[in-house]
MARDONU-16928 format. One record per residue (C-alpha): residue number from 1; residue in three letters; z, x, y. Coordinates in steps of 0.1 Angstrom, whole numbers, plus 2048, in hexadecimal, padded with zeros to 3 digits. Each point is the difference from the previous one (the first is absolute). Last residue first. Layout:
> NUM ALA Z X Y
...
***
This chain:
> 100 THR E57 18F 86B
> 99 THR 7F1 7DF 7F9
> 98 GLN 7DB 7F9 7FC
> 97 GLU 7F2 7DD 800
> 96 THR 7DB 7FB 7FB
> 95 ILE 7EB 7ED 81A
> 94 PHE 7DC 7F7 7FA
> 93 ALA 806 7DC 7F6
> 92 ALA 813 7FB 821
> 91 TYR 7E0 807 814
> 90 TRP 808 813 81F
> 89 LEU 806 7F4 824
> 88 PHE 80A 816 81D
> 87 CYS 81F 80C 813
> 86 PHE 803 81E 816
> 85 PRO 825 808 809
> 84 GLY 801 80B 824
> 83 SER 7EB 813 81A
> 82 SER 7E0 7FD 7EC
> 81 TYR 7E7 81D 804
> 80 LYS 803 80C 7DC
> 79 GLN 7FF 7DD 7F2
> 78 LEU 7E0 7F8 811
> 77 ASP 7F0 821 7F4
> 76 MET 80D 7F9 7DC
> 75 LEU 7EF 7DD 800
> 74 GLN 7E0 810 80C
> 73 ALA 802 81A 7E4
> 72 LEU 808 7E4 7E7
> 71 THR 7DF 7EF 809
> 70 SER 7F6 7DF 811
> 69 PRO 81B 800 81B
> 68 ILE 805 7DE 811
> 67 GLY 7FB 801 825
> 66 MET 814 810 81C
> 65 GLY 80A 7E0 811
> 64 GLY 821 7FE 7F0
> 63 PHE 7FF 810 7DD
> 62 HIS 81D 7F2 7EC
> 61 GLU 809 7E0 814
> 60 ALA 7DC 7F8 809
> 59 ALA 7F4 805 7DD
> 58 HIS 81C 7EC 7F0
> 57 SER 7F0 7DF 80A
> 56 SER 7E3 807 7E9
> 55 TYR 816 7FD 7E1
> 54 ALA 7F9 7DF 7EE
> 53 ASP 7E0 7F8 812
> 52 SER 7F1 820 7F3
> 51 GLY 7F1 81D 813
> 50 TYR 822 812 802
> 49 LEU 803 7FE 7DA
> 48 LEU 7DD 807 7F1
> 47 ASP 7F0 810 81E
> 46 SER 819 81A 80C
> 45 ALA 815 7FE 7E0
> 44 GLU 7E6 815 7EE
> 43 TYR 808 81F 815
> 42 ASP 7E1 813 7F4
> 41 VAL 806 823 7F3
> 40 GLY 7F4 81C 816
> 39 HIS 822 80F 807
> 38 VAL 80A 7FE 7DB
> 37 ASP 800 826 7F8
> 36 HIS 81F 808 815
> 35 GLU 818 7E8 7EE
> 34 PHE 80D 7E5 817
> 33 VAL 823 7FD 80F
> 32 ALA 809 7DD 80C
> 31 ASP 81D 7FA 817
> 30 PHE 7FB 7DA 7FD
> 29 VAL 7F8 7E4 7E8
> 28 GLU 7F9 7DB 803
> 27 VAL 7F9 7EF 7DF
> 26 ALA 7E2 7EC 7F5
> 25 ALA 7FC 7E4 7E7
> 24 GLY 7DD 7F9 7F3
> 23 SER 7FD 7DD 7F3
> 22 SER 811 807 7DF
> 21 VAL 820 80A 811
> 20 ASP 806 7DD 80E
> 19 GLY 820 806 812
> 18 ASP 7F3 7F3 821
> 17 LEU 7E2 7EA 7FB
> 16 GLY 802 7ED 822
> 15 ASP 7E0 810 80F
> 14 MET 812 815 81A
> 13 ARG 80E 818 7E7
> 12 ASN 820 813 807
> 11 ALA 800 824 7F4
> 10 VAL 818 80B 7E4
> 9 ARG 818 818 810
> 8 TRP 807 823 80D
> 7 LEU 7F3 817 7E5
> 6 LEU 803 825 809
> 5 ALA 7E0 814 7FA
> 4 SER 7F0 817 7E7
> 3 GLY 7DE 80F 7FB
> 2 LEU 7DE 7F8 7F0
> 1 MET 80B 802 7DC
***
């Protein structure tokens, strides 16, 4: 487990395949808390989601002009300096639900 976050919604795709889970569905999450030993782990959504036609439009909304982070450490830095809820994409297949 890399950490925990609150799930906001299934991310809208720009390629017309909304709801097609087999084609790489993504979710928008926020308020993430990552484990301490994962700082150097690649943030795979940086290339595979934000770099795709389906989700590239989310980059400006989530990161403004600061660039897309390539590691979880960079993602955590952006989150730390955000003035409001910090939302970003995550692969839906890598989400497990935990209720308390």
